[in-house]
Each structure stands twice: as structure tokens, then as C-alpha cells.
KOLPA-392214 format. One record per residue: x, z, y of N, C-alpha, C, O in turn; residue in one letter; chain; residue number from 0. Coordinates in Angstrom, 1 decimal, always signed. Each point is the difference from the previous one (the first is absolute). Example, Ala and Ser with C-alpha at 12.3 -4.5 7.8 and 13.67 -1.06 7.14 Angstrom:
ATOM      nX      nZ      nY     caX     caZ     caY      cX      cZ      cY      oX      oZ      oY  aa  ch    i
ATOM   +13.2    +7.8    -5.7    -0.9    +0.0    +1.2    +0.9    +0.0    +1.2    +1.0    +0.7    +0.0   A   A    0
ATOM    -1.4    -1.4    +1.1    +0.9    +0.0    +1.1    -0.8    +0.8    +1.1    +0.5    +0.1    +1.1   S   A    1
***
This chain:
ATOM      nX      nZ      nY     caX     caZ     caY      cX      cZ      cY      oX      oZ      oY  aa  ch    i
ATOM   -15.3   -63.0   +26.3    -0.9    +0.8    -1.1    -1.1    -1.1    -0.3    -0.5    -0.1    -1.1   M   A    0
ATOM    +0.2    -0.7    +2.1    -1.1    -1.0    -0.5    +0.3    -0.8    -1.0    -0.8    -0.3    -0.9   L   A    1
ATOM    +2.0    -0.2    +0.9    +0.5    -0.7    -1.2    -0.1    +0.7    -1.3    -0.4    -0.5    -1.0   G   A    2
ATOM    +0.8    +1.5    +1.1    -0.1    +1.0    -1.4    -1.5    -0.2    -0.3    -0.3    -0.7    -0.9   V   A    3
ATOM    -0.7    +1.3    +1.7    -1.2    -0.1    -0.5    -0.6    -1.1    -0.4    -0.9    +0.0    -0.9   Q   A    4
ATOM    +1.3    -1.3    +1.4    -0.2    -1.2    -0.6    +0.5    -0.1    -1.3    -0.7    -0.4    -0.9   R   A    5
ATOM    +1.7    +0.8    +0.7    +0.8    -0.3    -1.4    -0.9    +0.9    -0.8    -0.3    -0.4    -1.1   I   A    6
ATOM    -0.2    +1.6    +1.3    -0.5    +0.7    -0.7    -1.5    -0.5    -0.4    -0.6    +0.3    -1.1   F   A    7
ATOM    +0.1    -0.8    +2.0    -1.2    -0.5    +0.1    -0.2    -1.3    -1.1    -0.9    -0.2    -0.8   T   A    8
ATOM    +2.0    -0.4    +1.0    +0.2    -1.2    -0.7    +0.2    +0.5    -1.5    -0.7    -0.7    -0.7   W   A    9
ATOM    +1.4    +1.6    +0.1    +0.4    +0.5    -1.2    -1.6    +0.4    -0.4    -0.6    -0.4    -1.0   F   A   10
ATOM    +0.0    +1.3    +2.0    -1.1    +0.5    -0.5    -1.3    -0.9    -0.6    -0.9    +0.4    -0.8   G   A   11
ATOM    +1.2    -1.7    +1.4    -1.1    -1.1    -0.5    +0.7    -0.8    -0.7    -0.6    -1.0    -0.2   N   A   12
ATOM    +1.6    +1.1    -0.2    +0.6    -1.3    -0.9    +1.0    +1.1    -1.4    +0.8    -0.6    -0.7   H   A   13
ATOM    -1.2    +1.7    +0.7    +0.7    +0.8    -0.8    -0.3    -0.1    -1.5    -0.4    +1.0    -0.6   A   A   14
ATOM    +0.6    -2.1    +0.1    -0.6    -0.2    -1.5    +0.9    -1.1    -0.6    +0.4    -0.9    +0.6   A   A   15
ATOM    -0.2    +1.1    -1.9    +0.4    -1.3    -0.7    -0.9    -1.2    -0.2    -1.1    -0.2    +0.5   S   A   16
ATOM    +1.8    -0.7    -1.2    -0.9    -1.2    -0.2    -1.5    +0.2    -1.1    -1.1    -0.5    +0.0   E   A   17
ATOM    +1.7    +1.6    -0.9    -1.1    +0.6    -0.7    -0.9    +0.9    +0.4    -0.8    +0.4    -0.8   R   A   18
ATOM    +0.9    -0.1    +2.4    -0.7    +1.1    +0.3    +0.3    +1.4    -0.2    -0.7    +0.9    +0.3   G   A   19
ATOM    +1.8    -0.7    -0.9    +0.2    +1.5    -0.2    +0.5    +0.5    +1.6    +0.7    -0.6    +0.9   T   A   20
ATOM    -1.2    +2.1    -1.1    +0.4    +0.8    +1.2    +1.6    +0.3    +0.2    +0.8    +0.2    -0.9   R   A   21
ATOM    -0.4    -0.1    +2.2    +1.5    +0.5    +0.2    -0.3    +1.2    +0.5    -0.8    +0.1    +0.9   I   A   22
ATOM    +1.5    +0.9    -1.4    -0.3    +1.8    +0.3    +0.5    -0.1    +1.6    +1.0    -0.5    +0.5   P   A   23
ATOM    -2.0    +1.3    +0.1    +0.4    +0.2    +1.2    -1.1    -1.0    +0.8    -0.3    +0.3    +1.1   G   A   24
ATOM    -0.1    -1.3    -1.5    -1.0    -0.9    +0.8    -1.2    -0.1    -0.9    +0.0    +0.3    -1.1   F   A   25
ATOM    -1.1    -1.0    +2.1    -1.0    -0.2    -0.6    -0.9    +1.4    -0.2    -1.1    +0.0    -0.7   N   A   26
ATOM    +1.4    +0.9    +1.2    -0.8    +1.5    -0.3    -0.1    +0.6    +1.3    +1.0    +0.1    +0.8   F   A   27
ATOM    -2.4    +0.5    -0.6    +0.0    +0.6    +1.5    -0.1    +1.7    -0.6    -0.7    +0.4    -0.9   N   A   28
ATOM    +1.6    +0.2    +1.7    +0.0    +1.3    -0.3    -1.2    +0.7    +1.0    +0.0    -0.3    +1.2   V   A   29
ATOM    -0.8    +1.3    -1.8    -1.1    +0.4    +0.7    +0.1    +1.5    -0.4    +0.7    +0.4    -0.9   T   A   30
ATOM    -1.5    +0.4    +1.6    +0.0    +1.5    -0.1    -0.7    +0.1    -1.9    +0.5    +0.7    -0.9   F   A   31
ATOM    -1.6    -1.5    +0.9    -0.3    +0.0    -1.5    +1.1    -0.5    -1.1    +0.1    +0.6    -1.0   D   A   32
ATOM    +0.6    -1.5    +1.3    +1.0    -0.3    -1.0    +1.1    +1.2    -0.4    +0.4    +0.2    -1.2   T   A   33
ATOM    +0.0    +0.6    +2.3    +0.7    +0.8    -0.1    -0.6    +1.3    -0.7    +0.5    +0.8    -0.7   V   A   34
ATOM    -1.8    -0.9    +1.2    -0.7    +1.3    -0.7    -0.4    +0.0    -1.3    -0.2    +1.1    -0.6   L   A   35
ATOM    +0.1    -2.5    +0.0    +0.0    -0.4    -1.3    +1.0    +0.3    -0.8    -0.2    +0.7    -1.0   H   A   36
ATOM    +1.5    -1.2    +1.4    +1.2    +0.4    -0.6    +0.4    +1.4    -0.1    +0.7    +0.3    -1.0   S   A   37
ATOM    -1.0    +0.5    +1.9    +0.3    +1.5    +0.0    -1.2    +0.9    -0.7    +0.2    +1.1    -0.6   I   A   38
ATOM    -1.2    -1.7    +0.7    -1.1    +0.9    -0.6    -0.6    -0.6    -1.3    -1.1    +0.6    -0.4   K   A   39
ATOM    +1.7    -1.7    -0.3    -0.9    -0.6    -0.9    -0.6    +0.8    -0.9    -1.2    +0.1    -0.3   K   A   40
ATOM    +2.1    +0.6    -0.3    -0.6    +1.2    -1.3    -1.1    +0.8    +0.5    -1.0    +0.2    -0.7   A   A   41
ATOM    +1.1    +0.4    +2.0    -1.3    +0.8    +0.6    -1.0    -1.0    +0.0    -1.1    +0.3    -0.5   E   A   42
ATOM    +1.3    -1.5    +1.1    -1.1    -0.8    +0.0    -0.8    -0.3    -1.2    -1.2    -0.1    +0.0   I   A   43
ATOM    +2.0    -0.2    -1.0    -0.5    -0.6    -1.6    -1.0    +1.5    -0.3    -1.2    +0.0    -0.3   Q   A   44
ATOM    +2.1    +1.3    +0.4    -0.6    +1.1    -0.3    -1.6    +0.2    +0.5    -1.0    +0.3    -0.7   E   A   45
ATOM    +1.0    -0.6    +2.1    -1.3    +0.1    +0.5    -0.9    -1.1    -0.3    -1.2    +0.2    +0.1   E   A   46
ATOM    +1.6    -1.2    -0.4    -0.9    -1.1    -0.5    -0.4    +0.3    -1.3    -1.1    -0.3    -0.2   A   A   47
ATOM    +1.7    +0.9    -0.8    -0.2    +0.7    -1.3    -1.1    +1.0    +0.2    -1.1    +0.0    -0.6   K   A   48
ATOM    +1.6    +0.8    +1.5    -1.5    +1.2    +0.3    -1.0    -0.7    +0.4    -1.1    +0.3    -0.4   R   A   49
ATOM    +1.2    -1.2    +1.3    -1.2    -0.7    +0.3    -0.6    -0.8    -1.1    -1.2    -0.2    +0.3   L   A   50
ATOM    +1.6    -0.2    -1.3    -0.6    -0.4    -1.0    -0.2    +0.8    -1.4    +0.0    -0.4    -1.1   A   A   51
ATOM    -0.2    +1.5    +1.4    -0.5    +1.2    -0.7    +1.2    +0.5    -1.0    -0.2    +0.9    -0.8   G   A   52
ATOM    +1.5    -1.5    +1.1    +1.1    +0.4    -0.8    +0.5    -0.8    -1.0    +0.8    +0.3    -0.9   G   A   53
ATOM    -1.7    -1.5    +1.1    +0.6    -1.0    -1.0    +1.5    -0.7    +0.2    +0.4    -0.3    +1.1   S   A   54
ATOM    +0.2    +0.3    -2.3    +1.6    -0.8    +0.1    -0.3    -1.2    -0.3    +1.0    -0.8    +0.1   E   A   55
ATOM    -2.0    +0.4    -0.2    -0.5    -1.7    -0.3    +0.3    -0.8    +1.3    -0.9    +0.1    +0.8   D   A   56
ATOM    +1.9    -0.8    -0.3    +0.0    -0.7    +1.3    -1.1    -0.8    +0.5    -0.2    -0.1    +1.2   S   A   57
ATOM    -0.6    -0.4    -2.2    -1.0    -0.8    +0.4    -1.2    +0.9    +0.5    -0.9    -0.4    +0.8   K   A   58
ATOM    +0.9    +1.5    -1.1    -1.0    +1.1    +0.8    +0.4    +0.4    +1.1    -0.7    -0.1    +0.9   K   A   59
ATOM    +2.0    +0.7    -0.8    +0.3    +0.5    +1.3    +0.5    -1.0    +1.1    -0.1    +0.2    +1.2   W   A   60
ATOM    +0.6    -1.4    -1.6    +0.5    -0.9    +1.1    -1.0    -0.3    +0.9    +0.4    -0.4    +1.2   L   A   61
ATOM    -1.6    +0.4    -1.3    -1.2    -0.5    +0.8    +0.1    +1.2    +1.2    -0.4    -0.3    +1.2   P   A   62
ATOM    +0.7    +1.3    -1.5    +0.2    +1.5    +0.8    +1.2    -0.3    +0.9    -0.1    +0.7    +1.1   H   A   63
ATOM    +1.1    -1.4    -1.2    +1.4    -0.1    +0.4    -0.1    +0.2    +1.5    +0.5    +0.9    +0.6   Y   A   64
ATOM    -1.2    -1.6    +0.0    +0.3    -0.3    +1.3    -0.9    +1.2    +1.0    +0.2    +0.2    +1.2   Q   A   65
ATOM    -1.2    +0.4    -2.0    -0.4    +1.3    +0.3    +0.9    +1.2    +0.1    +0.1    +0.7    +1.0   T   A   66
ATOM    +0.7    -0.5    -2.1    +0.9    +0.8    -0.5    +1.3    -0.2    +1.3    +0.4    +1.1    +0.6   A   A   67
ATOM    +0.0    -2.1    -0.2    +1.0    -0.5    +0.8    -0.5    +0.7    +1.2    +0.8    +0.9    +0.4   K   A   68
ATOM    -2.1    -1.0    +0.4    -0.6    +0.3    +1.0    +0.1    +1.3    +0.0    +0.5    +0.6    +1.0   K   A   69
ATOM    -0.9    +0.2    -2.1    -0.1    +1.6    -0.1    +1.4    +0.4    +0.1    +0.3    +0.7    +1.0   T   A   70
ATOM    +0.6    -1.0    -1.6    +1.3    +0.4    -0.1    +0.3    -0.3    +1.4    +0.2    +1.1    +0.7   V   A   71
ATOM    -0.2    -2.2    +0.0    +0.4    -0.1    +1.4    -0.9    +1.1    +1.0    +0.5    +0.2    +1.1   K   A   72
ATOM    -1.2    +0.1    -1.3    -0.7    +0.9    +0.8    +0.6    +1.6    -0.1    +0.1    +0.9    +0.9   E   A   73
ATOM    +0.3    -0.9    -1.9    +0.8    +1.4    -0.5    +1.4    +0.4    +0.7    +0.5    +1.1    +0.1   R   A   74
ATOM    -0.2    -2.6    +0.3    +1.5    +0.5    +0.3    +0.3    +0.9    +1.2    -0.7    +0.0    +1.0   L   A   75
ATOM    +1.7    +0.5    -1.0    +0.3    +1.1    +1.3    +0.7    -1.0    +1.2    +0.3    -1.2    -0.1   T   A   76
ATOM    -0.2    +2.0    +0.9    +0.7    -1.1    +1.2    +1.3    +0.1    -0.3    +0.6    -0.9    +0.6   D   A   77
ATOM    +0.2    +1.7    -1.3    +1.4    -0.4    -0.3    -0.1    -0.8    -0.9    +1.0    -0.8    +0.1   E   A   78
ATOM    -1.8    +0.5    -1.2    +0.1    -1.2    -1.1    -0.3    -1.2    +0.9    +0.7    -1.0    -0.2   E   A   79
ATOM    -1.6    +1.0    +1.1    -0.4    -1.1    +1.0    +1.2    -0.7    +0.4    +0.2    -1.2    -0.2   K   A   80
ATOM    +0.7    +2.2    +1.2    +1.1    -0.3    +0.8    +1.0    -0.5    -1.1    +0.8    -0.8    +0.4   E   A   81
ATOM    -0.7    +1.3    -1.8    +1.2    -0.6    -0.8    -0.7    -1.4    -0.5    +0.8    -0.9    -0.1   H   A   82
ATOM    -1.7    +0.6    +0.0    -0.4    -1.2    -0.5    +0.0    -0.9    +1.4    +0.4    -1.2    -0.1   I   A   83
ATOM    -0.7    +1.6    +1.1    +0.2    -0.9    +1.1    +1.8    -0.3    +0.2    +0.4    -1.1    +0.3   E   A   84
ATOM    +0.3    +1.9    -0.5    +1.2    -0.2    +0.1    +0.6    -0.8    -1.0    +1.0    -0.6    +0.3   A   A   85
ATOM    -1.7    +0.4    -1.8    +0.4    -0.8    -1.0    -0.4    -1.4    +0.6    +0.9    -0.9    -0.1   E   A   86
ATOM    -2.1    +0.7    +0.7    -0.3    -1.2    +0.2    +1.1    -0.7    +0.9    +0.6    -1.1    -0.2   V   A   87
ATOM    -0.5    +1.8    +1.3    +0.9    -0.4    +0.9    +1.6    -0.3    -0.7    +0.5    -1.1    +0.1   K   A   88
ATOM    +0.0    +1.9    -0.8    +1.0    -0.2    -0.8    -0.1    -1.2    -1.2    +1.0    -0.5    -0.5   A   A   89
ATOM    -2.1    +0.1    +0.1    -0.1    -0.9    -0.8    -0.2    -1.5    +0.8    +0.5    -1.1    -0.4   W   A   90
ATOM    -1.1    +1.4    +1.5    -0.2    -1.3    +1.1    +1.4    -0.4    +0.2    +0.3    -1.1    -0.2   E   A   91
ATOM    +0.7    +2.1    +0.5    +1.1    -0.3    +0.6    +1.1    -0.4    -1.3    +0.8    -1.0    +0.1   A   A   92
ATOM    -0.9    +1.7    -1.2    +1.2    -0.4    -0.9    -0.7    -0.7    -1.3    +0.5    -0.3    -1.1   G   A   93
ATOM    -1.5    +0.2    +1.3    -0.7    -0.7    -1.5    -0.6    +1.2    -0.8    +0.3    +1.2    +0.1   G   A   94
ATOM    -1.0    -1.8    -1.0    -0.4    +1.1    -1.2    +0.7    +0.2    -1.0    +0.3    -1.0    -0.7   V   A   95
ATOM    +0.1    +2.3    +0.4    +0.9    +0.4    -1.1    -0.3    -0.8    -1.2    -1.1    -0.2    -0.5   P   A   96
ATOM    +2.4    -0.1    +0.0    +0.0    -0.5    -1.5    -1.0    +0.6    -1.0    -0.8    -0.7    -0.6   R   A   97
ATOM    +0.9    +1.9    +0.4    -0.9    +0.8    -1.0    -1.4    -0.3    +0.2    -0.8    -0.1    -0.9   D   A   98
ATOM    +0.3    +0.0    +2.2    -1.3    +0.0    +0.4    -0.1    -1.6    -0.3    -1.0    -0.3    -0.7   I   A   99
ATOM    +1.6    -0.6    +1.0    -0.5    -1.6    -0.3    -0.1    -0.2    -1.7    -0.6    -0.9    -0.5   Q   A  100
ATOM    +1.2    +1.7    +0.0    +0.0    -0.5    -1.4    -1.5    +0.8    -0.6    -0.4    -0.5    -1.1   G   A  101
ATOM    -0.2    +1.4    +1.7    -1.3    +0.2    -0.5    -0.6    +0.8    +0.8    -1.2    +0.3    -0.3   G   A  102
***
């Protein structure tokens, strides 16, 4: 098992082409917030717009994005938190899903 970990660590440290492009599944740390953002992106954006007074202009609501993400995170039910934790473990084990990597 130690050899596999060394290989994975090596790829994590060197997983890029000569032009510096990313290789899917590497160079990306999966956290609770990463999964939260991918699952609740629309809800976070709506909260940020609400905090900005309902403005659709991203220049006005973008400064409120972190506050909105925190607010949405605080509203999560225990079931939603457990689901997100399970997704974090799944992404760590199997990599980030392709549809998430793209955007």
C-alpha cells in the first residue's frame, strides 16, 4: 500500500503537461466547501443577489458571495451535511466527476 501512496503522491505533485495544463483528477483538493459549491451553486448565487439588493449585475453581488456561501452552509440540514460528507469521500476516492470538472 505504501508504494501506491508514493505513486499517487508523485502524480499529485507532477500531474501537469509541459504547458502547465491540469490533468483531470489531480491538482485539486476536495473539501466540504468544494462539494457544497458544486451542489448549491444556484442557491448561493441567489443569496448573494439578495444580499446585494436583488441586483442581477455580478459586479454588485459578487462581493457578497462568501457571505452567501456561509449563510447557505449554516442552513444545511443534518441530512444534507451527511450527503455532502459522503460526496467528499466519494470524490477523494474516485476523483471529481467530469461534469463538475468542466465548470
